[in-house]
C-alpha positions, -999 to +999 in steps of 0.1 A: -349-334+557-360-346+593-342-374+612-368-399+606-373-392+569-362-422+549-332-418+523-354-430+494-379-401+504-351-375+506-337-385+473-373-384+458-378-350+472-343-336+460-341-312+431-322-321+399-293-301+408-288-317+441-290-352+425-264-343+399-240-329+425-243-360+446-236-384+417-204-363+406-191-364+441-191-403+442-174-407+406-138-409+400-121-380+384-118-386+344-096-364+320-113-352+290-098-364+258-103-371+223-112-406+212-080-427+213-066-458+195-058-490+214-021-480+215-029-445+227-049-458+255-017-472+273-008-434+279-042-421+285-038-420+325+000-413+326+016-380+329+026-367+293+008-395+277-005-373+249+029-360+242+043-396+239+012-407+216+020-377+193+056-384+191+051-422+185+024-413+158+050-388+141+077-413+142+055-439+125+045-416+098+081-408+092+089-446+089+062-452+066+071-423+042+107-437+042+095-471+034+072-459+006+099-439-009+122-467-009+098-489-024+090-464-053+129-459-059+132-497-060+104-501-086+119-471-107+153-487-105+142-523-115+117-515-141+124-481-155+158-463-152+191-467-135+220-440-130+257-450-135+288-430-135+316-435-161+348-445-144+373-448-173+382-436-207+372-468-224+343-452-243+360-420-255+351-400-274+315-407-269+317-411-231+342-395-207+352-403-172+330-384-150+298-387-172+268-394-153+244-414-174+208-429-173+203-463-186+167-478-195+161-510-180+131-521-200+150-518-234+161-557-234+135-570-208+145-582-174+167-608-157+180-613-123+206-588-129+180-561-132+174-565-094+200-551-070+225-578-061+214-602-086+194-626-065+189-660-082+151-656-086+148-669-120+169-677-153+169-659-185+149-629-194+114-617-190+097-598-217+132-600-233+143-581-266+176-581-285+199-553-286+208-541-318+244-538-332+257-504-322+238-499-290+258-488-260+251-514-232+257-518-195+261-553-186+274-575-157+310-588-163+305-626-172+334-638-149+319-623-118+283-614-127+287-585-104+307-559-119+289-534-140+307-527-174+297-505-205+306-512-241+292-511-274+275-540-291+295-549-321+288-587-326+255-606-326+248-641-321+262-661-351+286-632-361+323-635-369+345-606-356+380-597-363+407-569-360+431-568-390+459-541-391+437-519-368+406-523-389+373-540-377+358-568-397+323-581-391+314-614-410+346-611-430+339-576-444+356-545-433+335-518-416+334-485-433+355-459-414+366-423-423+392-404-405+376-372-389+405-357-371+440-363-357+451-346-326+470-352-293+458-361-260+474-361-225+467-393-205+486-415-178+512-424-206+519-388-213+509-370-246+500-392-274+487-386-309+451-400-314+430-403-345+392-399-344+373-421-368+339-423-378+328-461-383+294-470-399+283-506-391+265-527-418+229-519-407+238-481-410+246-471-374+274-444-374+296-432-344+329-419-335+358-442-324+393-432-311+425-448-319+462-446-310+475-459-343+486-493-355+509-518-337+488-520-305+479-552-286+444-555-301+450-543-336+452-579-348+432-607-333+419-642-343+384-645-356+358-646-328+326-665-334+296-652-313+276-682-299+240-682-297+225-662-268+258-641-264+271-607-276+305-594-286+314-558-269+339-535-278+348-501-265+349-470-286+384-462-275+398-491-295+434-491-281+422-485-245+396-508-238+394-544-222+365-558-239+354-591-258+387-591-274+402-602-242+392-636-230+370-639-201+395-650-174+411-617-176+387-595-198+350-597-209+350-624-234+314-632-249+286-616-228+255-638-222+220-621-228+211-626-193+239-604-182+226-572-200+214-548-175+200-520-199+207-494-227+225-462-221+204-434-232+214-399-220+242-381-201+226-361-175+257-341-164+294-343-164+321-337-138+359-335-149+381-361-133+390-353-095+356-338-089+337-354-059+303-350-042+322-349-010+343-321-021+322-289-024+352-270-041+349-294-069+311-291-076+314-264-103+343-285-122+317-295-147+315-300-184+285-281-194+286-289-231+279-326-222+247-320-203+217-339-216+235-354-246+216-382-262+238-411-268+241-428-301 
């Protein structure tokens, strides 16, 4: 190009390659990157921006996964099943200390006690249905509405319940019972003779009970009249159970329908006393014969 040639003329006479090189020389340098979100653009022009974006994305996915898992677990726990561990001998010979059981939450409908921490969202039961006599039930202890107890339903609303000379009476009639075995067990009181008795309730439900013989504190009681909307609960280990035979201030008393949590359905597995999840040496200290036993 001559000195007197105008710039416009030079640009017009330049080849395409020359024009491309000139335009790129004047433009700022840009990194080549994949399309980004609004949050990712914050790091687009900083050192390590892509690494930070990737880490933030992975963290977000982990948090979402945890939240969804907790929500699913919460729904299952509220509406379907809840696990419990048996802490005492009050339901022997049917449930032993260390049994790990599953309770169905839908069996009697849902109350505020179906939800963790029993928030006062509503009163009564939704989709409620009454337990049957003989059901093994988990319920909230009436005197504090917090502690989970497990007993068997013996008295329904309107029933009269009494123990006379170590024998159960329902509505003034003795419950049919048959002695199955006599043996000896070792507990905190030392070796004691024990009798296993099969009881059959008026509706035909039959199950084993355990008894240490006559003369114990709860072998003779007054008549208990079960009020409407309440249930009378007893442990199968009749001489070693704090239940509805003991007034509410120190025992269980009558249990409101609202306090029912669910029906005990099955023993998943069973650890012997002294075993602990935090003690790996005890993990094999199990009762294999109790695994997957359906409760009656």
